[in-house]
N, C-alpha and C positions, 0 to 999 in steps of 0.2 A: 504494500500500500504506500502510495506517495503522500507524504504529509505536507500540507501547505500552511505556512505560518503567516499570520497577519503582519502587514508591513509595520504597524505600530510596535509590535513586539520585537521585530528585527532592529528597528531604530533604537528602542529602549536598550537592547543588548549592546549595541555599538556604543551608545552613550555611557552605559555603565562601565564598559571596559575602558573607555577613554578617560572617565573620571578617575578610575583606579590608577591608570598610568600617570596621570597628572599629579598625584599625591607624592610627597617626598617619601624617602625611605630612611629609617633610622638604622645605622650600622655601628659596628664597634669603634669606628673612627670618630663617632659623635660623643663618646663617653670619656670620663675623666682619666687623665694621665698625670703622673707625678710632675710637679713643677707648675701646675695650673692653680689659679685662685679664682674663686667664685664669690661674688657679693650677692647675698640674698636679702631682699627688702621685704619686711613683713608689714602688712596692713591689718591691724587688729581691730578694725571697726566692728562694733558689736552687732549692728544691723545694717547691712548694705542696702543702698538704694535699689529699687525694683529693677532698674535697667541692668545692673550688674548681674542679678539672678537670671534675667532674661538672656543676657549674653552667654552666661556660663553653661546653660542647659541646651544650647543649640547644637544639634548633631547633623551629620550628613556631609555631602561633598561640597567643595568650593564655598566654605563658610567664611565669614569675617567675625572675629571676636574682638570687641573693643573694651579693653580694661585700662585705658589711658587715664581714667580718673582715680585710680588707686593711689594711695598716699603712703608715705614711709613713716612708720611708728618706731620700729626697731630694725637694726641691721646686724646681720650675721656674716662673718667672713669665714669661708671654708677653704682651707689650704689642703691641696692634694699632694701627698708625699708617697715615696716608695714604702710599701708595707714592711719590707724587710728591715727598715731603719727604725721602726717604732719599738716601744718597750714591750709590746704584747705580740710581737711577730710570731713567736713560737705557738701561740694559740690559733693563729690563722695562717697556716703554711701555704694555702692555696690562693690567698688574697694577692691581687696584683697592684692595688692602690688603696691608700687609706685617706679618708676625708676627715680633717680635724676642724671641728666647729668651735669658734670663739664664743658663741652665745650659749650653746647647750653643754659645753664642756665635755664633749664625748668624741670618740674616734670610731668612725664607721669603716668597716673593712669590706671593700668591694672585690668581686671577681669578674673581670672583663674577659670573657672567653671569645672564641670564634663564633659562638652561637647565641650568647645572651649576656646581659648584665645582671648580676645577682649580688646579694649581701651575705657574707659568711658569718657576720656577727658584729658586735660592737663592744667598746669599753666605755663605761660611765665613769668619768673622772671628777664629778662635781663634789662629792663628799667622800664616803668610803668607796674605794675603787672596786668596781665589779665588772667582770668580763663575761659576756654572754655569747655563746656559740650556737648557731643553728645546726640541727642534725643534718639537714639538707639545705643548701643555699636558698635564700628567699629570692624568688625570681621577680625582677623588676621590668625587664624589657627583652623581648626576643629580637634577633636580627634575621633578615632584613625586614623589619616590621613596616607595614604600610596599611592603608585604609582597609578596614573590615577584618584585619588579622585578629586572631584570638589565641590565648594560651591560658593554662592554669597550672597550679603547683601546690605542693604541701610541704611545710616546714614546721619545725617545733624547737622550742627552747626549754630545757630542763635545768632548774637550779634548786639547790637546797642549802640549808644552813641550820646550825644549832638553834634550838628554840627555848626549851626549858621552862615552858609555861603550861598552865592548865587550860584545856579546851573541852567543850561539850560535844560529844559525838553520840548521836541518837539519844540525847537526853541524859547521858552519863558523863561525869567529869573525869577526865584523864590527864595525867601529866605527860605532855608530849615532849620527847627528847629533841626531835628535829622536825622541820617543815620542808616539804618539797612542793614546788610549783611547776606545772607543765602547761606551757602555752603553745597551742597548735594553731597554725595559720593555713587556711585553705584559701588560696588566692585565685581570682578570675580577672582576666584582662581582656578588654575589647577596644580596638581602635575604631571609634565610632564617628570620627569626623576628620576633615582636613581642610586647610585653607590658610588664612593669615590671621595672626593674633597680634594685637597692639597692646603694649604695656608702657609705662613711663620711660622705659629704656629703649623703645623702638618698636618696629613692626617686623614680624618674622613669619616665614612659611613654616607651618607646623602641622603635626598630627595631634589629635585629641584622644587621650586614653581615659577610658572609664575603668577604674581599678577598684575591685572589691576584695575586702579581707573578711572572711568568716573566721572569727577567733573563738577558740574554746579555752577557757582558763580553768584548770583543775588544781585544787589544793589538797595535799595529803599531809597527814601527821603520822610520825612514827611513835608508837606506844609500845613499851616493853610488854612482851607476851602476845601482842596482836600484830606487830609488824606495821607496814604502811597501810593506813586506812583513809579512804576518800572522805574528805570533809565537805566539800562543796564543788559544784560545777557552775560556771557562768558563761553564757553565750553572748557574744557581741558581734555585730556586723558594722564595719566602717567602709565608707566610700570616699574615694578621691577622684577628682578630675585633674588630669595633667596634660599640659601641652608641651610636646617635644619638638625642638628645632635642631637642624644640623649644626654641629660644632659647638654646642653649648653645655657639654659635660653632663647635664642633668636637666630636668624639666625647666623650661623658660618661665612657666607660671603654673601654679597648682593651688587647689583649694579643697576643703572638705565639702561634702555634698550629702544632703538628706533627702532622698527620693520621696519620702512620704509627704513632704510639703514643698519640695522644690527649692529649698533654702540652701545657700552656700555660705560658708564661714571660713575664716582664717586663710586669707589669700597671702601668697608670697610670690614674688617675681624676682628674676635673677639676671645677672649679666656676668660675663666671663672676662677675666683679665689675665692673659698668658704671661705678660712681662712684669706684672706687679707695679713697676714704676711707669706711670702714665704722664703724658704731656698734652697740653692744649685740650684739657677735658671740658666738654660742654656739660652744663647742669643736667641732672635728671629731674626736670621740673614737672610738677603736677599742676602748675598754675602759671601765673605771670611773673613770679619772683625769679630774678636773675642775680648772678654774682659776677663781679668783674673787678679787676682784670683776672684772667684765669688762663695760664698760671700767674701767680702773684709772688711778690717778694716781701713786702712790708705791710700793706693794707689791702683789704677787700671791701667792696661796697655792695650792699644788697639793695636792689631797686625793685619797684613793682609792689611794694607793700601798700595796703589800702587802709591800715589802721596803725595807731601807735601802741606802745607798751606790749611788745612781744618778747618771747623768750627764745634765745638762740642757743642751741646745743651743738657742740662740735665733737666728733668722734674720730679716733684714728682708724687705720685700715683694718684693725682687728675688731672694731666695733666697740671699743672701750671709750666711755665718756671722758674727755680731757678738759673741757671748758664749758661753762654755762653762764650766760649773762643776759641782762635785759637790753633790748634795743628799742629805743623810745621814739625814733624818727622814721619817716617814710622812706628815706634814703640813708640807711645806716652804714657808717664806715667802722670797720673793726680792725684793730691792730693785731697782726699775726707774726710780728718779728720774733716772738719767743717760740714759734713752731718750727720744728725741724723739717728738712726737705722731705716731701712725700705727698701721699694722697690723703685727703680728709673728707669726711662726710658731715653734713649738717641737717638739722631740722629746725624749723621756726614754728613755734606754737603761740597762738593768740591768748588773750586773757580768759577766754572761754574754754581753753584746753584743746582747741582744734588745731591740727597740723595744717598750716597754710603755705608752707614752703619746705622743700627738701632737695638735696642734690649733693654735688661733690665739688671740691676745688683742689687745686694743686699748688703746693708751696715749692717754688723753684730755687730758693736761696741756697 
């Protein structure tokens, strides 16, 4: 029997293939390598305007996502180094690069293979040092991922410590010698859109990833005479939206997502700096505030302010606050002669606590 297909279906098929071919591909060359630095800007707005939610949930081919109105509340500097040079290299022998976060005080150990990017584990350095290893690497992205590609994976972290406290199990109080926690991650990824995404750092061709983690948290206590006893199980599902661009180490923008109400929270957006020392930097402006001259040697001036009595905060390239002062005029000049040569970041907050300006400047002295 000869099958005759409607012209419309043939056109649709051709269009679909064309769309898939126009989407970028994410490869191993787009992932972090030792010597790179990434600035991650966090917008911690509690409730985003409706247009941000509308932009974030758009899926499909040839999309445009406009996040240019995001602002900078906090800054994280991530330095990528050779994993073998770190203090915990022996715990992660397969890791190819380690990302060290200035904000979160942790080291994340990545494995960039020929087929995917994954996480072998991490070291929490904030208080008491704790090292966590996945039994199987946590899969983040497959190569050569493009529009409509999917993958899934399963990883778990098991850690235990001396406890020495009483706990109630099935209504009976026991002295528990130790506690063990097992966290299992079942991950699902779908590349459900492609197009161009705009952040305060620029516009990029990107793939959109819908990343789901189904998390099972199990707590066990060790009781003499009974062994390990399951105390409780907790199930959590988290969703992230990520936009990946070629050559940017990690997602160019990402946020948390709640499908039940279509709300997004906790946006971050990034830029990469391979050389660390920058010259002739333009502001990362979210409004009309500008800083000049840039680079500068003695003084910088902020223009475009629309109100007096603002607070200027200056951070170094690792995200540490190094100066905070009041600027009371619409065109404020600030003395920077005490600053060493390098890259600095700033935020300007008005009397109502709103961030009205943010960006970078370079001290060239």
